C-alpha positions as a printed NumPy array, in Angstrom:
array([[ 53.566,  45.938, 136.553],
       [ 53.718,  43.969, 139.742],
       [ 55.458,  43.297, 143.047],
       [ 57.591,  40.233, 143.686],
       [ 58.832,  38.388, 146.761],
       [ 60.627,  35.067, 147.145],
       [ 62.611,  33.041, 149.647],
       [ 64.702,  29.874, 149.867],
       [ 65.175,  28.534, 153.396],
       [ 67.311,  25.764, 154.947],
       [ 64.186,  24.568, 156.77 ],
       [ 60.444,  24.909, 156.329],
       [ 59.239,  28.481, 156.56 ],
       [ 56.41 ,  30.697, 155.327],
       [ 56.226,  33.889, 153.292],
       [ 54.641,  35.649, 156.272],
       [ 57.476,  34.578, 158.567],
       [ 60.177,  35.687, 156.135],
       [ 58.515,  39.033, 155.462],
       [ 57.955,  39.748, 159.133],
       [ 55.311,  42.109, 160.443],
       [ 56.658,  45.219, 158.706],
       [ 57.181,  43.364, 155.438],
       [ 53.623,  42.039, 155.458],
       [ 52.281,  45.515, 156.181],
       [ 54.282,  46.876, 153.233],
       [ 53.045,  44.066, 150.991],
       [ 49.417,  44.73 , 151.892],
       [ 49.842,  48.468, 151.365],
       [ 51.244,  47.688, 147.902],
       [ 48.168,  45.55 , 147.215],
       [ 46.079,  48.744, 147.255],
       [ 47.656,  49.555, 143.891],
       [ 48.663,  46.056, 142.787],
       [ 45.152,  44.756, 143.331],
       [ 44.474,  42.999, 140.026],
       [ 45.331,  39.578, 141.399],
       [ 47.761,  37.695, 143.588],
       [ 49.651,  34.452, 143.356],
       [ 51.894,  32.149, 145.354],
       [ 53.859,  29.013, 144.564],
       [ 55.839,  26.919, 147.025],
       [ 58.102,  23.881, 147.034],
       [ 57.631,  21.642, 150.069],
       [ 60.914,  19.732, 149.669],
       [ 63.853,  19.842, 147.258],
       [ 62.919,  17.946, 144.113],
       [ 59.157,  18.286, 144.543],
       [ 56.94 ,  20.141, 142.066],
       [ 55.642,  23.54 , 143.154],
       [ 52.133,  23.954, 144.495],
       [ 50.728,  27.07 , 142.779],
       [ 47.753,  29.198, 143.797],
       [ 46.472,  32.353, 142.09 ],
       [ 43.456,  34.613, 141.897],
       [ 42.282,  37.714, 140.043],
       [ 41.   ,  39.131, 143.362],
       [ 42.912,  41.637, 145.466],
       [ 45.063,  40.125, 148.205],
       [ 43.47 ,  42.463, 150.744],
       [ 40.858,  40.581, 152.738],
       [ 41.269,  37.355, 150.762],
       [ 41.368,  34.337, 153.093],
       [ 43.041,  32.206, 150.419],
       [ 45.89 ,  34.726, 150.19 ],
       [ 46.31 ,  34.58 , 153.965],
       [ 46.444,  30.775, 153.804],
       [ 49.107,  30.898, 151.096],
       [ 51.226,  33.295, 153.18 ],
       [ 51.118,  30.734, 156.015],
       [ 51.906,  27.654, 153.887],
       [ 55.014,  25.838, 155.135],
       [ 57.621,  25.186, 152.424],
       [ 61.337,  25.305, 151.63 ],
       [ 60.998,  27.934, 148.9  ],
       [ 58.231,  30.165, 147.611],
       [ 57.422,  33.014, 145.254],
       [ 54.722,  35.673, 145.761],
       [ 53.214,  37.976, 143.134],
       [ 50.887,  40.991, 143.32 ],
       [ 49.495,  42.018, 139.932],
       [ 48.987,  45.53 , 138.595],
       [ 47.542,  44.686, 135.202],
       [ 49.101,  46.224, 132.112],
       [ 46.677,  48.736, 130.581],
       [ 44.399,  46.927, 128.16 ],
       [ 44.903,  43.418, 129.576],
       [ 41.872,  41.943, 131.362],
       [ 41.783,  41.065, 135.06 ],
       [ 40.972,  37.343, 134.891],
       [ 42.094,  34.288, 136.855],
       [ 43.802,  32.954, 133.707],
       [ 45.955,  36.104, 133.575],
       [ 46.993,  35.964, 137.24 ],
       [ 50.553,  34.938, 138.12 ],
       [ 52.266,  32.599, 138.778],
       [ 51.701,  30.545, 135.666],
       [ 52.543,  26.88 , 136.236],
       [ 53.467,  24.25 , 133.67 ],
       [ 55.944,  21.371, 133.332],
       [ 56.784,  21.513, 137.031],
       [ 57.775,  25.194, 136.932],
       [ 56.01 ,  28.27 , 138.346],
       [ 56.651,  31.691, 136.77 ],
       [ 55.764,  35.297, 137.56 ],
       [ 56.828,  38.527, 135.853],
       [ 57.022,  42.247, 136.634],
       [ 56.978,  44.265, 133.446],
       [ 55.471,  44.73 , 130.029],
       [ 56.735,  43.295, 126.746],
       [ 55.039,  45.035, 123.807],
       [ 53.841,  44.799, 121.106],
       [ 52.099,  41.537, 121.945],
       [ 51.831,  40.354, 118.344],
       [ 55.578,  40.628, 117.886],
       [ 56.188,  38.66 , 121.074],
       [ 53.663,  35.995, 120.1  ],
       [ 55.322,  35.623, 116.696],
       [ 58.389,  34.213, 118.461],
       [ 56.402,  31.25 , 119.806],
       [ 55.879,  27.927, 118.086],
       [ 52.323,  27.147, 116.92 ],
       [ 52.068,  24.535, 119.671],
       [ 52.991,  27.082, 122.331],
       [ 50.475,  29.597, 120.98 ],
       [ 47.75 ,  26.945, 121.048],
       [ 48.585,  26.098, 124.667],
       [ 48.214,  29.682, 125.965],
       [ 45.414,  29.948, 128.518],
       [ 45.342,  33.746, 128.89 ],
       [ 46.214,  36.941, 127.056],
       [ 49.339,  38.246, 128.783],
       [ 52.834,  38.935, 127.536],
       [ 54.04 ,  37.257, 130.733],
       [ 52.579,  33.876, 129.802],
       [ 54.237,  34.158, 126.367],
       [ 57.582,  34.964, 128.018],
       [ 57.192,  31.821, 130.138],
       [ 56.296,  29.739, 127.074],
       [ 59.473,  30.852, 125.313],
       [ 61.531,  29.652, 128.276],
       [ 59.802,  26.28 , 128.285],
       [ 60.502,  25.872, 124.576],
       [ 64.221,  26.214, 125.299],
       [ 64.017,  23.727, 128.165],
       [ 62.342,  21.293, 125.764],
       [ 65.348,  21.739, 123.471],
       [ 67.633,  20.475, 126.244],
       [ 68.791,  23.596, 128.083],
       [ 68.711,  23.795, 131.859],
       [ 66.043,  26.094, 133.294],
       [ 68.723,  28.624, 134.274],
       [ 70.313,  28.649, 130.835],
       [ 66.956,  28.686, 129.047],
       [ 65.779,  31.662, 131.085],
       [ 68.994,  33.579, 130.438],
       [ 68.945,  32.874, 126.712],
       [ 65.333,  34.002, 126.352],
       [ 65.942,  37.115, 128.469],
       [ 68.949,  37.986, 126.309],
       [ 66.85 ,  37.633, 123.157],
       [ 64.003,  39.726, 124.549],
       [ 66.426,  42.394, 125.71 ],
       [ 67.648,  42.788, 122.107],
       [ 64.159,  42.827, 120.597],
       [ 62.412,  44.876, 123.31 ],
       [ 65.158,  47.139, 124.707],
       [ 62.904,  49.122, 127.084],
       [ 60.984,  46.165, 128.519],
       [ 61.26 ,  45.056, 132.124],
       [ 62.015,  41.333, 132.094],
       [ 62.113,  40.954, 135.878],
       [ 60.786,  37.519, 136.771],
       [ 60.803,  34.696, 139.306],
       [ 60.783,  31.004, 138.38 ],
       [ 60.563,  28.135, 140.852],
       [ 60.846,  24.389, 140.436],
       [ 61.946,  21.622, 142.778],
       [ 65.62 ,  22.384, 142.219],
       [ 66.034,  26.146, 142.105],
       [ 64.629,  29.618, 142.439],
       [ 65.598,  31.706, 139.423],
       [ 65.568,  35.504, 139.61 ],
       [ 65.686,  37.619, 136.448],
       [ 66.794,  41.182, 137.184],
       [ 66.71 ,  42.796, 133.745],
       [ 65.123,  46.235, 133.844],
       [ 68.017,  48.693, 133.611],
       [ 66.341,  50.694, 130.832],
       [ 62.738,  50.389, 132.074],
       [ 60.682,  53.284, 133.422],
       [ 57.067,  53.843, 134.365],
       [ 54.93 ,  55.61 , 131.775],
       [ 53.153,  58.899, 132.467],
       [ 49.906,  56.922, 132.597],
       [ 51.346,  54.591, 135.242],
       [ 52.643,  57.527, 137.293],
       [ 49.205,  59.129, 137.21 ],
       [ 47.731,  55.908, 138.623],
       [ 50.317,  55.963, 141.422],
       [ 49.693,  59.547, 142.525],
       [ 46.413,  59.071, 144.472],
       [ 48.01 ,  56.336, 146.604],
       [ 51.254,  58.137, 147.417],
       [ 50.347,  58.427, 151.112],
       [ 49.642,  54.707, 151.646],
       [ 52.467,  53.117, 149.612],
       [ 55.946,  52.505, 151.102],
       [ 57.973,  55.715, 150.843],
       [ 60.688,  54.153, 148.644],
       [ 58.207,  52.533, 146.24 ],
       [ 58.603,  55.047, 143.407],
       [ 62.329,  55.701, 143.733],
       [ 63.372,  52.739, 141.614],
       [ 60.201,  50.869, 140.76 ],
       [ 61.82 ,  47.966, 138.895],
       [ 64.696,  47.277, 141.32 ],
       [ 65.112,  43.803, 142.806],
       [ 67.092,  43.328, 146.008],
       [ 68.114,  40.373, 148.13 ],
       [ 69.557,  39.491, 151.505],
       [ 70.758,  36.46 , 153.458],
       [ 69.396,  35.99 , 156.969],
       [ 71.258,  34.739, 160.006],
       [ 69.901,  31.232, 159.432],
       [ 70.978,  31.211, 155.778],
       [ 67.558,  31.98 , 154.295],
       [ 67.829,  34.016, 151.098],
       [ 65.   ,  36.454, 150.36 ],
       [ 64.353,  38.493, 147.221],
       [ 61.993,  41.453, 146.92 ],
       [ 60.816,  44.303, 144.73 ],
       [ 61.115,  47.915, 145.829],
       [ 58.627,  48.507, 148.61 ],
       [ 58.934,  44.887, 149.75 ],
       [ 62.698,  44.796, 150.238],
       [ 63.705,  46.717, 153.352],
       [ 66.778,  48.347, 154.824],
       [ 70.008,  46.424, 154.407],
       [ 68.942,  44.544, 151.277],
       [ 71.503,  44.457, 148.436],
       [ 70.633,  45.148, 144.776],
       [ 70.854,  42.079, 142.576],
       [ 73.329,  42.414, 139.701],
       [ 71.821,  44.401, 136.833],
       [ 70.844,  42.58 , 133.636],
       [ 71.423,  39.193, 135.209],
       [ 69.751,  35.859, 135.915],
       [ 70.532,  34.263, 139.282],
       [ 69.882,  30.658, 140.322],
       [ 69.495,  29.791, 144.017],
       [ 69.491,  26.079, 144.882],
       [ 66.519,  24.886, 146.918],
       [ 68.661,  22.11 , 148.443],
       [ 71.65 ,  24.112, 149.695],
       [ 71.072,  27.77 , 148.65 ],
       [ 74.187,  27.846, 146.495],
       [ 74.099,  30.742, 144.032],
       [ 75.09 ,  31.074, 140.384],
       [ 74.61 ,  34.245, 138.333],
       [ 74.725,  34.655, 134.547],
       [ 74.93 ,  38.064, 132.841],
       [ 72.736,  38.686, 129.804],
       [ 75.516,  40.413, 127.879],
       [ 77.756,  37.368, 128.18 ],
       [ 75.08 ,  34.93 , 127.036],
       [ 74.283,  33.985, 123.479],
       [ 70.798,  35.143, 122.532],
       [ 68.464,  33.209, 120.269],
       [ 68.32 ,  34.303, 116.639],
       [ 65.65 ,  36.951, 116.107]])
């Protein structure tokens, strides 16, 4: 489980600027729990490939994290990792994953892993660099892009398939390339396990007060200058609007135009 933040701006901006002081304080407080790695990817100009940075270290006190938060770009995604129980804390398992000009990060767990991996082609399995369900999820999307689908359609089709096969999984994700930020908000049936809740309890006093109320929610807002920001619970603040449930939204890097597809209206891949 993880925390997510993203923005698309009409001009160059930074994650720190878009979060503001209170948002950065909330993000760093969340890093006390989500301390199994951090990642950032940004697009300098529309059409350019994302620059991705990631680490298995905690964001707290990491100078490279601070540099990423201050990197000027038109769009960016930020990820704080809380590793799924049993998955190792390694740089190769940190998000975002980056391949084929796309950066990807995920908040959730898709289990069992062997069933998920069985959906991949042998070539995709051979190309995996880590051990996470998230990297496999990303590989499935890239397989559909290779078949000719747009990134938005490929993401929606894969999310629809995974929703059918793994009905309790959180599929929340962010994808970024030179053309669009894609936000998957598909976690309507997802809940934290008793084990996860027990890990939360000791940090109740230092996490944002709304953090546990709806852990998997994703919200967004549009600023006065037209910048669109997206955030997980605890990152998103007052006045943010919930993204449509069980949906995949594309936000253009060039002009911030928005298009949303619903999973239930999209044809899933054959199981």
